[in-house]
N, C-alpha and C positions, 0 to 999 in steps of 0.2 A: 520458947514462944511458938505458938501454933501459927502456921502460915495461913492467913485468912484468904489469900487469893488462890483459888483452885488451880492446880496445874493442868495445862492442856495436854491432851493425849498426843502421841506422835502423829496420828492421822489428822488431828485438828491443826497441828502446827504445819504439816505439809500442805493442807488445804489452804491455810491462810497465806503461806509463802507463794503457793501457786496463784492465788487471786491477786496478790500484790504484784507478782511478776507479770500477770496478764494485764493489769492496769497500766503498767509501765510499757510493755512491749506492743500491745495491741494498737494504740494510737500511732506509734512510730511505724509499725509494719503497714498499717492501712494507708498512712500518709505517703510512705514510699511507694506502695503499690499504685495508688491513685496518680501520683506524680509521674511514675514510670509509664503507666497506661496512657496518660494524656500526651506524653512526649512521643510515644510510639504511634498514637493516633494521628498527631500532627505530622510526624515524619511520613506516615503512609499516604497522606494526602498531598504533600508537597514534593517529596523526593522524585516521584515519577516524572515531574515536569522540569526537573533541573537537568540541563544539558550535561552529557557525560563528561566533557572536558572541564566542567566547572564543579563536578562532584568529587570531593577529596577522597571518597571511599574507593574510587577507581585507582587511586595512586597508592593508598595505604593498605588496600586489600583487607580492610576490616570495617565493620559498621561503626559509625559515629553517631550515637544517640543524641538527639536534640538539634542536629544540623538543619533538618527540615524546619523545625520550629523556629530556629534563629533566622532562617531565610524568610519565613512567613512574617515574623515581626519586623524585619528590615523592609520588606516590600509594603506592608501595611503602613508603616511610618512614612515611607517614600510617597505612597499614594496620597496620604494625608497632607504631606508637604506640597505636592504638585497640585492638589485640589484647591489650594488656597490662592493660587495665582489665576490670571485671566484665562490662559490657555487650558489649565487643568479644569477650571470651572466649566469651560465650554465643552470639554470632552465629557465631563460628568453629566452635564445637562443633556447632552446628546444621547448618552447611554440611558438616562432616565426616561427620555422621550420614547426611545425604542421599547423599553419595558412597559411604559404606560400605554402604548398602542397595541400591545399584545394581549389578547383575551386571556383570562384566568391568571396569567402571569402578573398582570398589573395589580390585581387585587392583593396577591401575596407580597409583591414588591413594596407597594405603598404601605401596607400594614407593618411589615418588618422595618422599613425605613422610619416610619413614625415612632415605633417603639424604641429603636436605637437612638433616635434623636432626642426623645423625651428622657430616656434613662441616662444617656451619656452627656448630653449638653446641659441638662437641667439638674446638675449634680446637687445644687443647694437645696432643692425642694422635693426630689423624687426618691422615695424608698429609703431614705436615710434617717427617718424618724419612726420610732416605735411608739405605739400607743395601746390603750385598752378600750374596748367597747363592750357593751352588754350584749352578749350573744351566747346561745341561741334564744335566750329568754331573759327577762329582767331578773337580776340577781346573780346571773352567771356571766363571767367575764372571759374574754378572749383577747389574745395579743395580736395586733395587726401592724402592718407597715403603712404609713401614710404616703399615698402616691402623689396626688395633686388635687387642686380645687376642681370642682365640676366645671366642664367646659362645653362649648358648642351648644347644640340643641338641648342636651340634657341640662346644662346650666340654665338655659332660657326657661325650660319647663319648671325647674325647681324655683326660679325667681318669680315666676307667675303664681306659684303657690306660697310665696313668701318664705322660702326655706333656703338657708345657706348650707350647702352640702359639700362634703369632702369625699373624694374617692380613696378607698382604703383596700389594701390587699390582705385577705384573710387566709393565711397559710395553714394547712393541716399538719398534724404531728404523725410521724417524725420526718416527713418529706416536705419541707417548706417551699420547694420549687413548684409544686402543684397547689392550686387553690382557686379562689374565685374573688371577683370584684364586688364590693359592697359600697353603697353611697350612704354616708352617715352624717347626721346633723353635726355641725361643728361643735355645738355646745354639749354634745353627747360623747365627745372624744376626750379621753383622759390621757394626756401626754405622759410619756415615761422618760425618765432621765437617762436610762440605759441607752447604749448605742444600738444601731440596727444589728451589728454583729453579735452583741450580747443577747439580743432578743432572739436571733436565729439559733444561738446555742441553747437558749432556754426551751425553744420549741422542739428542736431536734432531740434533745435529751429528755423530753417529756417532763420538764421541770426539775431534773436532777442537777443540772449545771446551772447554778444561780449566778446572777450578775454581781459586780463588786458591791462591797458593803454600803457605800454611799448611795448607790441606786436603790438598794433594798430599803434603806432608811427612808428615802423619799417616797417609795411606793407605799410603805406602811404609815406614812404621815408623820414620821419622826424627823427632827432636825439633825443634821450631821453633827457628830460630836466634835467639839472644839478642843484642841490640846490645852491642858492646864498650864497656866503661867507659873513659872518657877518663882520662888521667893515667898 
């Protein structure tokens, strides 16, 4: 019987094996490199401020990667704990008042503080919902992250025009950390069932990494398949 499947050449098999190995090794290597780089970056910022008699590297005579990062996490947690009581709040308010009285510095400080408070304290509503909007023209769709409802003066202006607007973050591909803010009418936003993490993967991979099957079915307007009953 004739073999209907053409045999691959040695070069083709080597190429396929190399690509398979690359798919397996590249994500692992990049993850390790990014993690190691972040640990060293945190250590380089924290270790110079640790007193010598508290630094275990002076006793063991070798570097301990991640020790500076661990100290930073402990200190941040301790500051958060102290900031909840009366004395801690008083110290924090005094520090804020000093920053707010300093020209130029107060603008940066207020902006950063507002961003962190919005993102970290408003976890239920900020940047954890993915959606689609028609952009840059009707018929073309882009994936966005829903930030929050329009607030302040912007909300007042929109209300005077009879519009209910939502702030959305439109990330570019393949670097979703850079992007720009757009205000979109609420009825023009198409919510997605996929998580923000899945949406980020979709954007970074230029559409190559697709979300779970259930999300894809909802995007395409299909109902999730129900398991057949036995019997």
